[in-house]
Backbone as ProteinMPNN parsed JSONL, in Angstrom:
{"seq_chain_A": "MVPALHIEPSTLLQVGNVISSNITTTTLPAIAGGRKPMEIALRVLSPRPAPPGGNTVARFDLETDDGIRIRDLKLVESAGGWRVYGPKHHGQSIITFPAGLVDRIATEALRHVGTAT", "coords_chain_A": {"N_chain_A": [[3.273, -25.718, -9.963], [2.508, -22.436, -9.032], [0.158, -20.291, -10.491], [0.864, -17.008, -11.78], [-0.38, -13.879, -10.572], [-2.036, -11.584, -12.512], [-2.628, -8.254, -13.178], [-4.167, -5.913, -15.146], [-2.459, -2.983, -16.326], [-4.072, -0.721, -16.633], [-6.079, -1.043, -14.832], [-7.747, 0.248, -12.103], [-7.397, 0.518, -8.603], [-9.849, 0.464, -6.163], [-10.609, 1.789, -3.079], [-12.068, 0.589, -0.123], [-13.886, 0.649, 2.95], [-12.587, 1.296, 6.265], [-12.132, -1.491, 8.237], [-11.285, -2.242, 10.692], [-9.116, -1.151, 13.355], [-6.6, -1.398, 12.178], [-6.834, -2.524, 9.671], [-7.627, -2.243, 6.302], [-10.086, -2.374, 3.792], [-9.735, -3.172, 0.429], [-10.964, -2.888, -2.804], [-10.689, -4.682, -5.723], [-11.597, -4.026, -8.952], [-13.629, -5.814, -11.4], [-11.734, -7.455, -13.873], [-11.586, -8.693, -16.502], [-13.621, -10.692, -18.676], [-15.96, -10.923, -17.208], [-15.537, -11.466, -14.52], [-16.062, -11.241, -10.989], [-15.587, -8.39, -8.798], [-12.918, -8.389, -6.378], [-12.241, -8.345, -2.882], [-9.668, -7.042, -0.867], [-8.066, -7.031, 2.174], [-6.001, -4.689, 3.75], [-3.214, -4.273, 5.874], [-1.32, -2.257, 7.977], [1.897, -2.801, 9.099], [4.467, -2.804, 11.574], [5.17, 0.11, 11.795], [7.612, 2.614, 11.361], [8.887, 5.509, 12.421], [10.658, 7.962, 10.545], [13.971, 9.374, 10.823], [14.297, 12.863, 11.722], [14.569, 15.568, 9.3], [14.386, 15.049, 6.572], [12.394, 14.274, 3.618], [11.187, 11.866, 3.965], [8.808, 10.351, 5.922], [8.158, 8.02, 7.248], [8.833, 4.473, 7.51], [7.415, 1.32, 6.7], [5.675, -1.857, 6.863], [3.429, -3.752, 4.825], [0.554, -5.781, 4.78], [-1.527, -8.165, 3.174], [-4.818, -9.649, 3.442], [-4.578, -12.265, 2.689], [-2.051, -12.966, 3.373], [0.118, -11.94, 1.95], [3.028, -10.08, 2.109], [4.482, -6.893, 1.963], [7.456, -5.481, 2.312], [9.27, -2.853, 3.96], [8.242, -0.362, 2.916], [8.192, 3.072, 1.942], [7.111, 6.097, 3.222], [6.571, 9.221, 1.952], [6.57, 12.736, 2.118], [5.684, 15.025, -0.26], [5.799, 17.923, -2.463], [3.613, 17.608, -4.09], [1.89, 16.054, -2.614], [1.235, 13.051, -0.666], [3.411, 10.266, -1.059], [4.059, 6.823, -1.71], [6.592, 4.554, -1.653], [8.09, 1.573, -2.764], [10.662, -0.851, -1.958], [13.83, -0.914, -3.753], [15.538, -2.675, -6.358], [18.574, -3.116, -7.755], [18.355, -0.449, -8.573], [15.816, -0.299, -9.65], [12.285, -0.01, -9.219], [10.559, -2.291, -7.189], [7.892, -2.622, -6.69], [4.942, -0.814, -7.551], [2.264, 1.549, -7.004], [-1.137, 2.414, -7.805], [-2.453, 5.794, -7.892], [-4.833, 6.223, -6.317], [-4.757, 4.106, -4.506], [-2.364, 4.637, -3.23], [-3.058, 6.932, -1.807], [-4.829, 5.864, 0.148], [-3.175, 3.982, 1.435], [-1.174, 5.712, 2.408], [-2.687, 7.309, 4.181], [-3.475, 5.395, 6.095], [-0.937, 4.533, 6.975], [0.048, 6.9, 8.119], [-1.707, 7.165, 10.283], [-0.822, 5.044, 11.855], [1.876, 5.591, 12.262], [1.841, 7.688, 14.013], [1.215, 6.411, 16.38], [3.373, 4.841, 16.872], [6.187, 4.689, 18.763]], "CA_chain_A": [[3.65, -24.316, -10.036], [1.399, -21.533, -8.766], [0.072, -19.292, -11.556], [1.104, -15.632, -11.36], [-1.509, -12.967, -10.612], [-1.791, -10.514, -13.476], [-3.623, -7.19, -13.176], [-3.893, -4.989, -16.239], [-1.977, -1.695, -15.827], [-5.121, 0.293, -16.636], [-7.041, -1.339, -13.778], [-7.584, 1.088, -10.923], [-7.819, -0.085, -7.352], [-10.751, 1.31, -5.417], [-10.453, 1.439, -1.681], [-13.316, 0.577, 0.631], [-13.959, 1.193, 4.298], [-11.749, 0.727, 7.306], [-12.942, -2.484, 8.939], [-10.815, -2.289, 12.073], [-8.146, -0.086, 13.583], [-5.399, -1.51, 11.362], [-7.092, -3.249, 8.427], [-8.41, -1.501, 5.333], [-10.565, -3.205, 2.701], [-9.499, -2.635, -0.897], [-11.71, -3.637, -3.798], [-10.155, -4.732, -7.079], [-12.733, -4.198, -9.845], [-13.538, -6.908, -12.359], [-10.703, -7.154, -14.868], [-12.052, -9.098, -17.833], [-14.316, -11.968, -18.695], [-17.098, -10.943, -16.314], [-15.221, -11.864, -13.148], [-16.53, -10.323, -9.956], [-14.519, -7.718, -8.052], [-12.525, -9.065, -5.154], [-11.818, -7.45, -1.827], [-8.421, -7.379, -0.188], [-7.831, -6.226, 3.368], [-4.615, -4.264, 3.899], [-2.877, -3.961, 7.26], [-0.01, -1.639, 8.176], [2.679, -3.491, 10.126], [5.784, -2.275, 11.955], [5.469, 1.49, 11.386], [8.864, 3.101, 11.912], [9.105, 6.915, 12.064], [11.982, 8.269, 9.985], [14.672, 10.446, 11.54], [13.968, 14.188, 11.183], [15.517, 16.198, 8.393], [14.18, 14.72, 5.163], [11.002, 14.165, 3.191], [10.65, 10.57, 4.389], [8.12, 10.453, 7.208], [8.193, 6.723, 7.932], [8.919, 3.213, 6.777], [6.46, 0.381, 7.273], [5.369, -3.046, 6.083], [2.016, -3.865, 4.492], [0.155, -7.183, 4.63], [-2.885, -8.408, 2.708], [-5.511, -10.65, 4.241], [-4.151, -13.613, 2.307], [-0.703, -13.206, 3.86], [1.177, -11.327, 1.148], [3.654, -8.958, 2.814], [5.378, -6.001, 1.233], [8.292, -4.945, 3.387], [10.099, -1.654, 3.836], [7.667, 0.726, 2.133], [8.636, 4.38, 2.416], [6.104, 7.146, 3.134], [7.283, 10.464, 1.676], [5.757, 13.932, 1.913], [6.234, 15.813, -1.368], [5.013, 19.114, -2.782], [2.381, 17.156, -4.734], [1.102, 15.202, -1.718], [1.909, 11.875, -0.1], [3.87, 9.223, -1.967], [4.484, 5.578, -1.068], [7.563, 3.89, -2.508], [8.579, 0.272, -2.345], [12.117, -0.99, -2.056], [14.385, -1.018, -5.108], [16.514, -3.724, -6.629], [19.414, -2.632, -8.856], [17.86, 0.849, -9.01], [14.465, -0.402, -10.215], [11.215, -0.232, -8.246], [10.048, -3.656, -7.137], [6.436, -2.529, -6.707], [4.372, 0.525, -7.653], [0.858, 1.577, -6.64], [-1.943, 3.469, -8.42], [-2.613, 6.965, -7.024], [-5.916, 6.033, -5.345], [-4.306, 3.19, -3.47], [-1.329, 5.352, -2.474], [-3.744, 7.808, -0.858], [-5.347, 5.055, 1.261], [-2.033, 3.432, 2.174], [-0.544, 6.823, 3.126], [-3.561, 7.675, 5.294], [-3.365, 4.352, 7.104], [0.413, 4.558, 7.524], [0.146, 8.07, 8.993], [-2.412, 6.848, 11.528], [-0.023, 4.117, 12.64], [3.154, 6.198, 12.626], [1.563, 8.515, 15.193], [1.141, 5.565, 17.578], [4.648, 4.123, 17.024], [7.252, 5.512, 19.376]], "C_chain_A": [[2.408, -23.454, -9.846], [1.344, -20.49, -9.875], [0.26, -17.881, -10.994], [-0.181, -14.829, -11.472], [-1.156, -11.847, -11.566], [-2.938, -9.524, -13.404], [-3.223, -6.213, -14.266], [-3.453, -3.636, -15.685], [-3.063, -0.633, -15.758], [-6.156, 0.074, -15.539], [-6.746, -0.475, -12.56], [-8.074, 0.339, -9.7], [-8.696, 0.91, -6.611], [-10.744, 0.85, -3.983], [-11.78, 1.568, -0.96], [-13.153, 1.172, 2.01], [-12.939, 0.554, 5.228], [-12.614, -0.253, 8.082], [-12.421, -2.781, 10.335], [-9.729, -1.234, 12.203], [-6.913, -0.198, 12.698], [-5.597, -2.328, 10.096], [-7.996, -2.402, 7.552], [-8.834, -2.455, 4.232], [-10.326, -2.492, 1.385], [-10.229, -3.507, -1.899], [-11.011, -3.543, -5.145], [-11.338, -4.944, -8.015], [-12.53, -5.378, -10.782], [-12.571, -6.522, -13.469], [-11.201, -7.486, -16.27], [-12.832, -10.39, -17.682], [-15.446, -12.065, -17.689], [-16.806, -11.402, -14.903], [-15.688, -10.803, -12.168], [-15.343, -9.623, -9.305], [-14.165, -8.531, -6.817], [-12.07, -8.03, -4.146], [-10.549, -7.966, -1.183], [-8.297, -6.457, 1.015], [-6.337, -5.937, 3.47], [-4.37, -3.886, 5.349], [-1.463, -3.387, 7.309], [0.672, -2.346, 9.34], [3.966, -2.725, 10.386], [6.045, -0.853, 11.467], [6.708, 1.999, 12.119], [9.069, 4.558, 11.499], [10.532, 7.128, 11.561], [12.656, 9.344, 10.834], [14.316, 11.801, 10.927], [15.012, 14.655, 10.17], [15.349, 15.844, 6.934], [12.703, 14.667, 4.837], [10.369, 12.844, 3.611], [10.084, 10.709, 5.791], [8.241, 9.147, 7.98], [8.494, 5.612, 6.945], [7.966, 2.251, 7.465], [6.33, -0.825, 6.357], [3.859, -3.079, 5.866], [1.695, -5.333, 4.281], [-1.268, -7.251, 4.119], [-3.505, -9.513, 3.544], [-5.136, -12.078, 3.863], [-2.674, -13.866, 2.602], [0.426, -12.642, 3.02], [1.705, -10.123, 1.915], [4.58, -8.199, 1.879], [6.164, -5.269, 2.303], [9.004, -3.662, 2.963], [9.553, -0.626, 2.846], [8.077, 2.047, 2.767], [7.526, 5.388, 2.169], [6.817, 8.489, 3.049], [6.276, 11.597, 1.498], [6.429, 14.77, 0.824], [5.345, 17.027, -1.605], [3.666, 18.733, -3.4], [1.511, 16.273, -3.861], [1.927, 14.035, -1.218], [2.261, 10.889, -1.19], [4.264, 8.007, -1.143], [5.377, 4.858, -2.066], [7.948, 2.551, -1.906], [10.089, 0.233, -2.429], [12.551, -1.115, -3.519], [15.38, -2.161, -5.171], [17.275, -3.306, -7.875], [18.848, -1.347, -9.447], [16.456, 0.847, -9.588], [13.457, -0.656, -9.114], [10.724, -1.668, -8.337], [8.534, -3.649, -7.248], [6.034, -1.068, -6.839], [2.879, 0.421, -7.352], [0.13, 2.654, -7.435], [-2.211, 4.586, -7.405], [-3.693, 6.773, -5.968], [-5.524, 5.118, -4.212], [-3.218, 3.837, -2.609], [-1.985, 6.244, -1.426], [-4.225, 7.027, 0.359], [-4.195, 4.485, 2.101], [-1.367, 4.522, 3.006], [-1.37, 7.228, 4.34], [-3.445, 6.672, 6.429], [-1.976, 4.363, 7.764], [0.581, 5.743, 8.484], [-0.563, 7.83, 10.321], [-1.548, 5.986, 12.444], [1.324, 4.688, 13.068], [2.982, 7.049, 13.88], [1.535, 7.709, 16.475], [2.433, 4.804, 17.823], [5.68, 5.056, 17.619], [8.332, 4.624, 19.928]], "O_chain_A": [[1.367, -23.726, -10.444], [2.359, -19.863, -10.181], [-0.14, -17.599, -9.865], [-0.986, -15.071, -12.371], [-0.099, -11.229, -11.444], [-4.099, -9.907, -13.551], [-2.086, -5.743, -14.309], [-4.002, -3.175, -14.685], [-2.994, 0.265, -14.919], [-7.024, 0.923, -15.336], [-5.626, -0.471, -12.049], [-9.062, -0.392, -9.765], [-8.324, 2.073, -6.452], [-10.861, -0.343, -3.703], [-12.522, 2.53, -1.16], [-12.366, 2.097, 2.207], [-12.49, -0.571, 5.01], [-13.702, 0.1, 8.537], [-13.067, -3.51, 11.088], [-9.457, -0.503, 11.252], [-6.233, 0.805, 12.478], [-4.62, -2.783, 9.502], [-9.019, -1.898, 8.014], [-8.028, -3.267, 3.777], [-10.68, -1.322, 1.243], [-10.125, -4.732, -1.85], [-10.769, -2.446, -5.648], [-12.031, -5.954, -7.889], [-11.417, -5.879, -10.942], [-12.591, -5.388, -13.95], [-11.225, -6.611, -17.135], [-12.71, -11.091, -16.677], [-15.862, -13.17, -17.34], [-17.734, -11.701, -14.152], [-15.708, -9.614, -12.484], [-14.24, -10.167, -9.254], [-14.995, -9.265, -6.279], [-11.573, -6.966, -4.514], [-10.378, -9.169, -0.981], [-8.412, -5.239, 0.883], [-5.51, -6.833, 3.296], [-5.215, -3.255, 5.983], [-0.528, -3.962, 6.752], [0.104, -2.476, 10.424], [4.488, -2.066, 9.487], [7.045, -0.62, 10.789], [6.839, 1.839, 13.332], [9.393, 4.823, 10.342], [11.484, 6.549, 12.085], [11.978, 10.134, 11.49], [14.058, 11.879, 9.726], [16.161, 14.212, 10.176], [16.132, 16.32, 6.112], [11.86, 14.978, 5.679], [9.144, 12.718, 3.614], [10.774, 11.125, 6.722], [8.403, 9.147, 9.2], [8.421, 5.785, 5.728], [7.735, 2.352, 8.67], [6.811, -0.818, 5.224], [3.103, -2.495, 6.643], [2.479, -6.057, 3.667], [-2.129, -6.492, 4.566], [-2.807, -10.225, 4.266], [-5.357, -13.002, 4.645], [-2.107, -14.857, 2.142], [1.593, -12.849, 3.352], [0.938, -9.252, 2.324], [5.349, -8.783, 1.116], [5.598, -4.526, 3.104], [9.291, -3.432, 1.789], [10.302, -0.081, 2.035], [8.284, 2.129, 3.978], [7.049, 5.527, 1.042], [7.571, 8.86, 3.949], [5.263, 11.441, 0.816], [7.584, 15.173, 0.959], [4.269, 17.144, -1.017], [2.686, 19.462, -3.245], [0.481, 15.785, -4.326], [3.153, 14.025, -1.328], [1.497, 10.697, -2.135], [4.742, 8.138, -0.016], [4.966, 4.586, -3.194], [8.11, 2.42, -0.693], [10.719, 1.173, -2.913], [11.737, -1.386, -4.401], [15.977, -2.554, -4.169], [16.68, -3.158, -8.942], [18.853, -1.163, -10.664], [15.955, 1.9, -9.981], [13.722, -1.417, -8.183], [10.502, -2.193, -9.428], [7.95, -4.562, -7.83], [6.704, -0.184, -6.303], [2.296, -0.66, -7.435], [0.709, 3.704, -7.717], [-2.197, 4.346, -6.198], [-3.477, 7.137, -4.812], [-5.923, 5.339, -3.069], [-3.162, 3.609, -1.4], [-1.523, 6.309, -0.287], [-4.048, 7.481, 1.489], [-4.245, 4.508, 3.331], [-1.03, 4.299, 4.169], [-0.817, 7.467, 5.414], [-3.329, 7.055, 7.593], [-1.867, 4.217, 8.982], [1.189, 5.598, 9.545], [-0.073, 8.247, 11.37], [-1.542, 6.175, 13.66], [1.855, 4.315, 14.115], [3.884, 7.117, 14.714], [1.8, 8.248, 17.549], [2.586, 4.181, 18.873], [6.005, 6.092, 17.04], [9.313, 5.118, 20.483]]}, "name": "protein", "num_of_chains": 1, "seq": "MVPALHIEPSTLLQVGNVISSNITTTTLPAIAGGRKPMEIALRVLSPRPAPPGGNTVARFDLETDDGIRIRDLKLVESAGGWRVYGPKHHGQSIITFPAGLVDRIATEALRHVGTAT"}
């Protein structure tokens, strides 16, 4: 059995530099026990512009460098800024993101939505 990855809710994700046109490096700070921070590259896949008339700008998939894929994320423009929402199951969010990571994901998704037609 593969052990589950656990990240404390108070842990903030800090985003690094863009390392190519569609991969962003994200640094997870050390959590506990003196472990070193780890870097994760994020890549926006399959950007799909949303139909006009709502707050949803696009849907897209996200992949980490180790092959984890999060499908059907929704990029929404709100009065408070950009939001990224994951799919829901029985009305509950399957995944949530800290604000700093949402900003980076939204920026990357917007870059890719402009090129998807």
